[in-house]
N, C-alpha and C positions, 0 to 999 in steps of 0.2 A: 720450681716457683722463681712470680714474676716478681725481679729488681730493678730497680730505680738510681741514681746520681739523684742524690740533693747536694747543691754545693751554696755556701754559704758565703759573703764576701762582705769583705768587710775595710775600714783603711787600713789594717793592720795583717788582716790574716785573713785566707784564702782556706774554708774548712771543707773540705769533698767527703764524702758518706757514702755507702751502699744500705740501702738503706728498705726494707720488704715491703711489698702490700699492705701489714698490718699492723707495720710504725717501728718495724723493732732495726735495730744500725750492728749491719751486720762487719760492717769494716770504715774506721774515719782515717782521717791521714790530714794534717794541718800543713799549708805551704806560706810563706811571705806572700805579703798582697806587693812587694818590692818598693823599694823609698824613692827609689830613683827613676823616674817619670820625665822623658824631656822632653814625651811628645805622645798625642793618646796611642799610636799603634805599639809604644813598649810596655806597655800595661796588656794589649790585646793580642801578644802574640805571646808575653809569661802567663796569661791565663789559658791560650793553645796548648804551649809545652807541659803546663801542670796536669792540665786535662788531661791531652794524650799521656801521659805516666799512667794516670790510673783507668782510659781506657784500655788502653796496653793489658793491664792486669783483671782488668774486665769485661772482655769482649762483648760478651752477651750481651749485657747493656747498653740498649739502644736508646733509652727515654731521662732527659738530663735534663734538671728543672733551678734555676738560679737564681737566689735570691740577692736582690741588689740595693745598698741601699744611697735612693735617690727618684728621682721622677725619671720615669719611661713615657715611651710616646703611646697614646692608647691602643695602637694593634702588638706592643711591645715587643718593637724587633728592633725600637731607637732608642738611645738612653742622652737623656734630654742635660739630666744635671746631676753628676754624684761627687757633694763637696768636701766626701774626706780621698775623693781618688782625684785629681785638678786632671788639665786637661782631655777629658775621653769625654766630656759634655757634646751632645750632638752626632757621636761615633754612631758607625750599622754593626752594633757589635754582632749581632742577631747574625747579619749575614756575614761575618769575621767565621764566627762558627758553622755556619752552616758549609763554607765554603775548605775551612781545614775539614769537618766531616760529613762527609755528604751524608753518610748513613747514619745518620743519630738523627735523632729529633730532641729539639733544646722546649723550651719555656719560660719567658724569663719575668717575676716579680717584683713590686718591689719588698725590702725581706720583712715589712713591718706586715704586711698583707700573706706575704708566704708564713709567716710565723702565727698569725689568724687563724688562717685552713687549717696551716700542721696543728694546733692547738684541737679543732673541731675535731678532723679527722681523730687525730692518734692520743687524745685527750682523754679525761675520762669518760666511762662507760656513758655517763647522761649527759651529753655535755645540746645549751642551748638550740633552737636553730639560729639565732640573732643575736648577737651581741659585740662588742667592743672590747676591743684588745690593745693593752698598751704598752708600750716596752719602755724599759729604763732603765737608761745605760749613760755612755759616753753622753748620746743625744735622747733624745726624747722622741717616741717613734705608735703610730696608732693606724689600726686595722681596724674594720668592720664586717664579720660577717653577719648578712642581711639575709633567712632563708636561704642558710646553706649555700650560700653566695657569695665573691668579695665584695662588697663595693668601691666601684672606683670610678661613680661622679660620670658628670660629659665628656670629661676628655681623657680620663685613665688615672688621675692623681688624683683622689678624696680623699679624706681623714688623718690629713698635715697635721696632727693635735699641736705634735710640738711645735709651728708655727705660726700661731693663732696672737694675736694680741694679746698681753696678759700688763702685767705693773708695771708701771715707768716708761711704757710706749713702748717694751724691748720683746720679742716673741715668748713663748711659755720654754721653749729651749734654752735659753741664753739665763735663766733663772735656775732649773734644775736639772738642765745637762750638767758633763763632768766637769766646765768652767764656773757655770753659775754655783755649783755644788759647794766646788772648792775657793770661789772668794767669799761665801757666805761663813763658811766655816772658819775660815782664816780671821775673818772680820770676829765671830765672834767668842776668838780662842784670847784674841787682844782682851776680853769683856771676863773670861773667865778664866784666870789660869789654873785653878783647883781642875780644868777641864785633865780628864789621864791621857785625852788625843793630845794633846800639849809634851805627854812623856815617850813619842810614837818617835823614833828618827824621819821617818815620809810615812804620809797615808794618802788612801783613795779613797773614794766614797763610802763605799764599803766599810772599810772600817770606822768610818762616821755611823753609819746606818748598826753597827756589828756594839760600838763605845752607846752608841743609846737606847739599844735594847737592854744596853747592862747599868742604866737608868745613868747614863752620860747626858749634863746639862747640857750639853754643847751638839750633843749628838741628837737629843730630842728635842731640843729647840731647829736645827736643821729639818728637820726630816716632818715636823711638826707645822714649818713652810712650808715644803715641799708638798702636804696635806693641803695649805690652806688654798695655794696657789692653782696646786689640781682640780681642787672643789669647785673653783671657780670657772674653769676651762671646761670641767664635764657638766654644769648648769645650763650651760648652750647646748653640748652632747645630747645631753638627755631629752630637752624640750623638744631639738632636731629630728632623733629620731625614737625618741619614747624606748630607752631600753630596760631591760630590767637587769641587765646580767654584765658586768665589768672585769674581766682579766688581766692583770697581771702582772707582764713578765721581762728577761733583763734582768740584767744584773744589778738592779738597787730594789727589785720585788724584797728581798732579805729586809729591806725595810717596811714592807707595806702592815706589820701592824701597829708603828707610828706613825705613818702615814694615815690609813684607814680613819682614825678620830676626828682628824682631824679635815677630812675628807664630809664624814659625813655632817659633821657640822655648820660649814657652808652651805652644803646642799640642804638641810632642814633649816635654814634659816632663809634662803632665795627661793624654793621649791616649794609647791604644796606639796600635802601626804601622796597624791594620788603619785606620786612620781618616786617616793623615796620608798613607801612602807612594803613591795615587794622588791625593792634595788637589793641587790648581792653584790660583793665587792670579794672576789679571790684571788690570790696568786696562783698564776698558769704554770700547770702541771710537767712542763717539757725540758724546764731550767737549760745548760747549755747548752744543748741538743734539738733547740725551736727550731733555730736556723736552714739547721740539716734538714732537718726531721717537715720542715713547714717546703722547702724548697721541693724535695722530693714528692710532698703530699700536690703538687700544681698537677700528678698525672693522674692523679688515685683513681676521678671518674671519669678516667677515658677507657 
């Protein structure tokens, strides 16, 4: 049975999974990304060390897909920028991996693009050939599968939905990423002391979503606002790419039931029926394993 390593690199953790060609995760492990990164080689050496640990356990696996939360060169050999892992912009990450593991094959991809490809390969049985994939979590990511392939644009980093201009001259992620949601929630809690969220000792955006699903006024208002802002961003996306299918993943996909009605309100307001009559917005199916499965799926068509 052919197997692959799927590696999901985040600002906090590196998740490594052993994945079959049919998308079954056989084994997985999580390492810290390491907070102490005085220079680019600190992270790279740490990554090589943890990857080496897993290669020793599964020496027969020679294909390693890696999803990275940032921008990459068009040839996918060089990191341009990863905001959550400072000091590694401009590094020849791919070359360092080749030098460390000369008998292995590597593929690098933006994490949202990889997750989109994973959804296409390992999601439901009848995935469309073209769809937009959105991740809502610490940040806002997106990827477009266009006729079964990742659409990367002219220079390799298209579909950065989270970084388009939104309200107040800020990018969308500033409003509906983790920091924006926390700020929005704290402001609304002052207006609504009756909210059950006020009773929590601490909370995360996912707690706000769960509260909204239980009819909490603040939770509903926050996720309605997320839907409104995301809807405005999608007006442009639908006009540009004429998409019928949108999948939403990431930790905050939990709140899709709260987000979707406001998205549709905005789309129906600004778009003709042609764009909305057949539009389907669904929760992605791969959950917390999307990053691992997406990274592994980079090798599926080889």
